[in-house]
C-alpha angles and dihedrals in degrees: 000000000000115000120232111268117226120196113208112209126186144111107289116222101040094043099036094118092048091050092050092049091049092050091053091046094050093048092046087064091054093254126126117250115210116204124161096216094065097048101263091129115071111227131200132187102246100077142031113285093244091059090066090052090055091048092049090056086069088064098051132082102213136025119206108198118194117192123195136164098283123085093211128195116354116239118245089211095057122020092204096057140060125234093254090051090052089050088056093048091048092052092047092050089052090049093241121164106263131192115190123197122188128194107260095235092048093051091046091051092050093083089054089051092052091051092050105030091114094044111108113236096018110153126195117229099201102031121064093205129034088223087075090065092041089055092046089054088055093048095049091050095056116116098210139028084028107145104146123172134169122232139184097178132033089243089069089061098043094046091053094046092047090054094044095049092046087054092050090052090050090051090049091054091048092049091047091052091049091049091053091048090049092052091053091048091052091050091048091049090050092050091049091050090050092051091048091051092048090050089051090049093052092048091051092047089053086056089048093250113146118229126158118243087202091063090055092049091048090051088060096040115153089235089070092055092047092051092047091051093044096049095033093230121172097230130043113243124229121219133187100167144002092274090060091052093047093049093049093048089050088058087055090053095257118136127194115250106241090214096056091102085085090061135070089237138056107248124209119185132198138172116221136161127251128174091341095305129106111250126197112210126189125189115203117202119191112241088222088074088077133051127230092278093051095255117144108253114240110254136171123223092250092056094058118117124195093230089067089075120029132174126212123186137168131189109205119211 
C-alpha cells in the first residue's frame, strides 16, 4: 500500500532546520516526505527546475507550507512571487490538502502591515520583503484549504500535524464503517424487493396470470450491483437485456467501442476527470453475460465472477 506523500515547501536557507525536522517527523509516521533539495523531485533538461517542483505537487497528497521572514528565490513564472509561494498556489489550484505555518512574529506583524500598507516609507521589521505580507494577505483570505497556524518552534508544527492526521484517520475509519453498513442496507433492500416481487408473482400465478420468474431474477442481476458500485450511482439499475445495459451506460456517458467485435468482451469507453487530469476509462463486459438473443442470462449472486466485469483506466501525462 502506497504511503501518503507530503510535500514540504518553504524558503531553504533560513528554514533549513525546520525542514529537516519536518522530514524526520513525516517519515517517522510512515509517510513519504518530498523535498526538492534531497532529490525527491525528478528533473529534466527541457524546463526550469522550479517547473518540475510544481508538477510534482500534482503527485502528492498533502502540502506543508512554512512561511518565515525571508522572501526566498524569485519565481521565473511570476516576477511578483517566490518559488515557495508558487508551490502553495499550485497545490491550492489542484485542491490539495494544505497546512500553512507562519513565524509567530511575522503573523503578529501582519496586522500592522495591513494598517500601514498605503503609508509611504513603511518598513517591516520581521519580513525582508513586503511581498511576504501581500502573499499572507492572499492566504488568509482563501475560503478553502485555509488552515493557517503560527509557530515559534518546530514542535508547534509537528504537534498540530500529529493531531490533525490522527483526526483524519479517525474520520476515515468512521466513513469506512458507514460505507460497509450502507452496502449491507442496499443488499437487504434488494433482497426485500426480490421477495416482494416473488410474492406478487405467486399471487398472479394463482390467478392464472403469466409472469416470468427469469425476468425478476434478471432485474436483480449481480451485474447491476457491480455497475452501481463501480460508477458510484445513486440508484441501482435494472436490466433485462443487452439493450438495457447499453442505454443505461449511455446515460453515464459511456459509449460502446465500435471495434469491440474483435474482442471477447463488450467494451464501453468514457472520458472523465480526476485530480485535474484527463482519464480514459473502459468497462469490459463479458459476452457470456448475454444469450444469443441478447437477453441477460439468469445468474445468482454466488455465481458471479470478477472477470465478467473489468475496468481499465489510464491517466496520460
